[in-house]
N, C-alpha and C positions, 0 to 999 in steps of 0.2 A: 684462378678457379678453385673452389674448395673441393677436396676429394671426399667421396662418399664411400666409406669402407665399413668393415664389420665393427670397428671400434665406435662407430656412431650409433649402433643399435644398443639400446638400453632396456633393461627389464626392471620395473619398479614393483616393490611389494605393495600391498593394499594401502597402507597408511601413507607411503611416499607419494602414491598417485593422488590420493585425496588431498594431501597437503600441497602438492604441486598444482593441481587443478581443482581448487575448492568450488569454483563456480559451476562445475559440472554436477555437483552434488547438492549444493545449497543455494544456487542462484547468486545474486550479488552479495558482497560482503557487508558494506555499510558500517555505520558507527552506532547503530541502535536508535537513531532518530526516526526511522521509518519502520512501519509494521512488517514490511517484506525484507528487512535486513537479515543477514545470515544468522545472527545470534538467536533470533526468534524462530528461524527454521530449525535450528538445533533443538530448541525447546520443544517444538512441534513434533520432531522425530521421536523424542522420548515420550511425550504425552500420547502420541498415536498408539504406542504399544500398550499403555495403561488403559486407554479408551477401548482398544480391541478386546482386552480382558473383560472389561465391563460389558461390552456388547455380547460377548459369549456367555454372560451370566455370572461372572466372577468379580465381585467387588463393587460396592455402591458408593465408594468414597475415594478421592485422590487428594493428596496433600502436595502443595507446591510452596516452596519457601525461597525467597530472594534475600540474600545477604551480600551487600555490595555487588560484586559481579559473579557470585556463585549461586547456582540454582540447584535445589534438591527437589526431586519428585519421588513420592512414595505412594504406591498403589497397594490395594489389598486383593489382588487377583490370585492366580495360582502360584506365581513365583517361577522364575526360570529354573528348570531342572538343575539341581546342584552340580551335577557332573559336567554340565555344558555352559556354565556361567561365563567362563573366559572365552570360550569359542563363540558364543552368541554376540559378544561385543567386540571381537577382534579378528574373526575369520570371515572374510568376505563370502557371500553366498551361503551363509549359515544362519538358520533361524527356523522358527516354528511355522512361519506363514506359508511355507511350501507344502505343508500337509493340511489339506482342506478339512480333514477330520478335526483338527485342533482349532483352526481359524477359518470361519466363513465370512465373506463380505467384510473383510478388514481392509484398511487402507495401506498398511505396510506390507508389501508383497515381495520386495526384491532383496531383502536381507542386507541392506546397505545402511539404513537409517542410523542406528546407534553406533555403527562402526565409524560413520562420518563424524558424529559427535565426539567419539573417543579420539579420533585422529586430529581433530581441530581444537582440542582442549589441552590447556597446560596442566590440568588435573582432571582426571575422570575416575570415579569410583562406582562400583556396582556391588549391591548386596542382594542376595536372594534368600527369602525366608520360606521354608517348607517343612511342615511336620515337626515343628519345634527344633529346627536346625537352621544354621546360617552359613552361607558361603560368600566371602567377600574378596574382591580383587581391586587393585588400584593401578592406574596407568598415567604416564606423562607423554603427551604428544603421540599417543597410540602405542607407546612402549610399555610393556608390563613391568611394574616396579614392585608389586607385592601380590602374591598369590597365596592367600591365607587358607589353611586347611579348614574343612567343614567342622563346625563346632555346634554344641548344643546351645539352644537359646529359645526361651519361651516367648513367642511373638506371633502375631497374626501372619498368615501366609501373604506373600506379595513380593514386590521388587522395589528397591530404592536405588535411584541413580542420582549421583551428585557430579556436577561438572562446572569448570570455570573456563570459558572460551580463551583461546590463545591470543594474547595481546599483540603478538608479532604478526598475526594474520588479520585480526580485527583491530585496526588502528584506533586508538583513543575511543574505544566503545564504552557504552553505558546502557544497561538495561533500563527501560522506562516502565515503571510499575503499571501505568495506565494502558500501555500497549499489551502487556501480559494479561492484565485483567480483561481487556476486550477479547483477547485470544481465548481465555478460559470461558468467557460468556458464550462464545460460539459453540464450544464443546457442550456447555450446559443446555443450550437451546436444542441441540441435536440429540441429547440424551436426557429426556425429561426424568427428573427424580434423582439423577446423579448429583452427588454433593462434592463440590470442589472447594477446598480450603486454600486460600492464597494469603499467606502471612496471617493477619488478624481478620480477614474477610471470608464470609461463606457465600459461595456462588451456587445458586440452584435455580432451575426452571421447572415449573409444574405443567406448563402448557406448550412446550416446544416452540415451533416456529410462530405460533400466535404471540408468544411473549417477545420473540425476536422482532417481529414486525411492529408490534405495539411500541417497543422502545425506539425503533428506528424512525417511527412516524410520530413520536411524542409531540413535536412542535408543528406538525402538518395539519392543515384543515382538510380532513378526510371527507370524501363524498358519502361513504357508507361504512358501516362497521366491517372490520377485517373478516374475510371469509377464510375459514380454517378447515381444510380437508385432510383426512388421514386414511391410509390404507396399508396393506402389507408391503413393506419396503419402499413406501413413498409417502411424503407429507408435503402439503402445499398451503401457503397462506398468501392472500392477495387483497388489494384494495386500490382505490384511485384517489388522488388528491387534486391539487390545483397548480402545482409547480410544473416547470418545464422538464421535459426529458422522461426517461424510464429508469427505474432503479430495481436491480435484481440482486438477490443473495442466493447463491447456488452451492449445494454441497453433495458430495459423493462419499458414502461410507464414513461420514463424520469429517471429511476433509473440505475445507472452505475453498472451492474452486473459483478463485477471483477472476480467472480468465474465461469462466463458463465452460463451454464444450457441448457435446452432443445432447446431454440431458437438458441444458438450458435452451438450446435451439429447439428441441422437441417441445418443451413447454410453451415457448413463444408461438410456435406454429399451431400447436393444438389449441391454445387459448383462442386464437383468432378463429379457427375452424368451429369450435364449440359455440362461440358467441354468434358467429354468422348463422349457424344452423338453428340456434335457439330463437333468434329474432327473424330468421328467414330473410336476411338482408346481406348483400355482398359488400360489407364494410371494408374500407381500406385498412390494412394491418396497422398503419401508423395511428389511425384514429382509435382503434381498439386498445392499443398499448400506450397511448399518450397519457402522461402523468401517473403511470402505474407504479405501485410498490408491490413487489412479489418476492417470495422465498420458496425454494424447492429443495427438497432433500430426497435422494434415492439411495438405496443400498443394492449393490449388484455384486455378483461373484467375479473375482479376478479382474478388477477394472484396469484399463490401460490408459495411462496419462501421457501427455505429450512432452513432459519434462520430468526430471527427477524431483523437482519441487512440487509436483502434483497440483498445479494451479489450473490445468485445463484437461477435461476428460476427452479422450480420443476413442474410447470403447463405443461400439455400436450395439452390443448385445447385453441383455440383463443377466443372462447366465448361459452356460454351455448349451442347454436345451430350451432356453426361454425365448421370449419374443425380442425384437429389436427395441431399443430404448424409445424410439419414436412411437412404436405401436403400444408399448407399455404405458407411456405417459398419456398418449391420446385416448386409450381405452379408459384409463382412470378418470381423466377430466371429462370425457364425453358422458360418463355415467354420473360422477359425483357432482361436478359443477352444474351440469344441466339439471340434475335433480334439485340442487340447492336453489337455482334460479326459479324453478317452477314452484317450490315450496315458499319462496320469499319474493313474492311479486313486487313488493315495494323496493327491494334492493335492485331487482332486475330493471325497474322503471328508472331508478337513479342512474344505473349503469348506462342505459340507453340514452338518457339525456346527456350524460358526459361524453359519450361517443359522438352524438350529434353536434354538440358544441365544438368538439375538436375538428369535426368535418367542416363546419362552417368557418372556423378560424383558418383552417388549412387552405380552403378555397379562396378566402379573402387575401391570403398571403401569396397565392400563386403568381399573380401579376407582379407584385413587388419583388418576389424572388427572381422572376425571369429577368426583369430590368436590372436588378442588382448583379446577377450573374454575368450579364452582358458587360456591365461596367467593370467587373472584376477581371474579365477576360481581356478587355480593352486596356486595362491598367497594366497588364503583363506583370503579375505579381512576382514571378521568379526573377525578373530583372531589377525591379524597383524596390521591393520590400523584403524578399526572402532570399537568403543565401542558403540553399538546401544542402543536405548531406548526401554522400554518394549512395547510401542505402536506398534513398528514394529517387535517384536519378532515373531508375527504371523500376517502377512499382511492381511490375509483373514478376520480377525476379527476387524480390525481397522475401526473407523467411522470418519465422517467429523470433529466432534468436537475435537477428539484426534489429527487428522492431523493438525488442525489449531493451536494447542498448541505445536506441535513438533518443536524442534530446534536442529540444528547440529552446533557445534563449530569446525571450522577448525583451527588447531594450529600447531606449529612447535616445535619439540624437546620433549624429554621424560619428563623433569621436568614440563614444562607447561601443557602438556597433562595429566600428572599424577595428578597434582593439580586439573585440571578441572574435571577429571574422578572421583576423590574422592568427590568433592564438588557438582557435578551436581545433578539434580533431575532425577533419573534413569527412572522414568515413561515417561518423555517427552523430555529429553535432551540427545543428542548423542555427541560423540567426535570423530573427524577424525584427525589422527596425520600425519603430513607431515614429510618426511625425507629430511632434508636440504632445500635449496632454490629451488622453482619450476623453470622450464624453462621459459625464456622470449619468449612468443609465438607471439609477435607482428609481423605481416606480414606473419605468417606461415599459412598453410592450415589446415583444420580440421583433416588431417592425423595424426598430432602431438598428438591429443587427444588419439589416439589409440596406437601410437608408443611410447609415453612417459608413463612409468609405473605409475608415481604419478598421472598424469592427468587421465589416464584410470581408475585407481582404485577410484579416486574421483568421476568421472562420474558415475561409477557403484554404489558407495555409495549413491549418490543423486538420481539415477535412472532417469537421464535426457537424455539418449541416443536417445530416439525416440520422446517424446512429453512432454511439460511442465505439462500436466495434470497428468503425472505419477510421478511428483516430490514427494519424500517421506517425505520431511520436509518443513514446511511452512516458517521457518526462517533459512537462511544460514548465520552464523555469523563468520566473519573473526576475529580471536582472536590472535593477534601478540604482541610482546613486543613493548614498547613505546620508542625504540631506533632506530638507523639508520638501523640496519639489519632488525628489525621488520617492519619498514616502507617500506623497499625494498620488503620484502615478501608480504606485503599488496598490493603494487603496482603490483607485478607479478600476484597475484591472481585476482585482479581487471581486469587486462589485459586479463586473461584467460576467465573470465565470460563475459566481454564486447565484446571480439572478437568472441567467439563461441556460447555464450548463452545470447545474449542481451535481449531476451524476458523475461528471468528469472529476469533480473535487472529491466526492464520496469514494470514488474508485482509487484515489491516491495518486493521481497523475500530476497534481499541481504543486510546485515547489517555489521557495524563495531562495535566490542565490545569496550566500553570505560572502562578502569580500572583505579583505582586511581594511581596518580604519587607519592603521599606522604601519610604517616601516621603520624599524629601529636597527641601526647598523654602525659598525666601526670598520676599520680597514680589513678585518679578517672574517667577521660574522655578520649575518643579516637575519633579522627576525621579522616576520609579518604577524601583526597582532590584531585580533578581532574585537578587542575591548580595552577599556582604560586599564583594567587590572593586568591584562597580558602585557600591555605596554610597560607598566611599572616593573613587572618581573623581568622583562627583557633588558630594561635600563639597568636593573640591579645585576643581571648576569654580566653585562658589559662594564660593570663597575662605574657607571655614570658617564663614561667617555663615549657618548653615543650621538649620532646624528638622527634626529627624529623627524619623520615626514608624516603629515596628516593628509591622507587621500580624501579629497572632497568629492571626487566623481570617478566613475569608471574610466573615463577618457584619460585620466591622469596616470593610470597604471599602464606601463608599457606592455606590448604583446608578449615579450619574453617572460615578464612577471606573471601576466594573466594566464599563460599556459599552465603554470603550476597550480593555479587556483581552480581551474576547470577541468583538470585531468584526474589523476588518481587521488589527489588531495582535495577534491572539490567538497565544499561544505554546503549542504542543502538543508533547508528547513521545510519539511513537508507540511502543506496546508491540510490540517486534519479537520474533518467535518464532525463536530460533536452533536449527536442527535438530541442531546438534552438542551442544546442552545436554541433559543427562539431566533432563527435566522432573520426573519422579517424585522423584528425589533432591533437587532444588532445593526442591520443595514440602514434602518431608519435613523438610528442614533448617530451613526458615523457619516452617512451619506445623504440624509434627508435635510430638511430645512433646519436652520440653526435654532434648536430648541433651548429652553432655559436650562435644562439639565446639562446639555453639551457646553453652553456658555460657562456654566459654573465649573465644569471639569477643566475647560481651557484656562480660565482665570487661575484656578488653584495650581495647575501644572506649570503655567507660565511663571508664577512666582517662584516655584521650586527650581525652574530652569535658570531664572535670573540669579538666584542664590548660588547655583552651581557654577555659572559663568564667572561670577564675581570671585568665588573661591579659587577658580582656575587661574584667573588673572593675578590674584595675590601670590599664587605659587610661582607664576612666571617671573614676577617682579623679584621675589625672594631668590629665585634661581639666578637671575641676571646679576643681582648684587653679590652673589657668591661665585660668579664666574662660571656657572654651569651652563651646558647647552640647553636650548629651548626648541620648541616646535618650529620646523621650517615653514 
């Protein structure tokens, strides 16, 4: 038995605690392939301070530069007081946000943000410009390396932060410019008129959430023009389309609350109430919100978020002496949206027809759903299809942190699902096994989700029948073989999600599992390679004396090996929904009838593939003649 004594009690300073438990401060680490990876949270923490300066009326321009993996952010606000520059970025619980006279309705309230960036960066520099003077300091891993004295320098007031994330914490990371650009656009939409410069691009919005929703619905067939409502500390934009599901973009004090919270719940409830009152009909909430696209932004004093990453609002009050958020949002919508519908009777009529259409479709589906649910219950999904994780063995006891860690792998075939089941982390990872290839559901109605046993059972496993908020797993990972059949199954599953549950994809829950194509080893070392180029490098490292295995399917990878690929070293490619892409056209091209355009594409690429295979075979023959090892 291990003794528990005074020597087991440790005290960590601020940077040691952040570096030991980074997830408490920035959520997941990641490698930069996903928008919620830690390196983008670091950037957000820096940008939040610059945005707060703008909101307070100081500075109308922010510059962001990306050079390899180093980010520079320069704002033109008031600048950190020169005597407190070092303290503000290296002393926990130190900052201007505690004084409501200096900052009101800001998002950075706990004095941790830039300290976390500092502690998790291999280089961090800060410069404050005030009254033609400059104060600069530099750090490594949170340790002060240079504390320069205040100097005279003619420059605009403001603050400049430069940082390079620590590569020992963020393994093999890389900033993606398109993710940063999307991040900056969100700031632009919420701060109309603010100019953001990103390398050689200028990002600016003149119409706030109207511009945001206009871009997000660029390829949608909207029922009516976007309704844009603005008031003091609140802005709302909404419209209805034809696609399945509901899509919301919610913000608090400029923070993109991807998990929603009290303000979004208040909006959804208030919208239903206003529409019911306006038409004097007791509509089902699902019919009112079906196919909706909406954005809401509120500014409140001292917001309380449910996590350090501030993705879900927990506050219930607008201010110390103000109304509850529910009352605040409801009063605004009751007045502004009702007035809009009275003044624009043609839009009101279109909205009414959309609700009635949804009501008709829902009632037609009721019988089909009831029968399908009986079949799903009889099929006993938890025994035949789903190997659940412990987080969900008792759904009543799960918490938000566990839910965010939860992952489900969707795979095909007994061998692949068997390997995954043996290798997974039982606490947070589940496996759903498909039987054969799924149905190509392109162009079909949602009836197929209930009439097709595989789709119906998958829907039940994910718990996405009614609302995205009920999703049981934060990450849905498509895990198929890296061959033609595997790619086809991947496309069929992507079609299923994009066709019937696009909001799930938009919210960033869908991923593709990347597994190694080759194993290159000798008696001492083993390399797992994800591309032909990596294989060649591994062979070079082993000086040519290597055994090379080509993995044709997931079932060929042993559980011991698989464990390494789906734990801390997991490689996931997030399925990103690009609003500028015409989804209907893409699905029709890949999953529709064999069009002349697709035939031409296949013929051209088939020729290129044949040329590649022939070149590979020539390499093998040359290697054999030289006595070199070849693929197993």
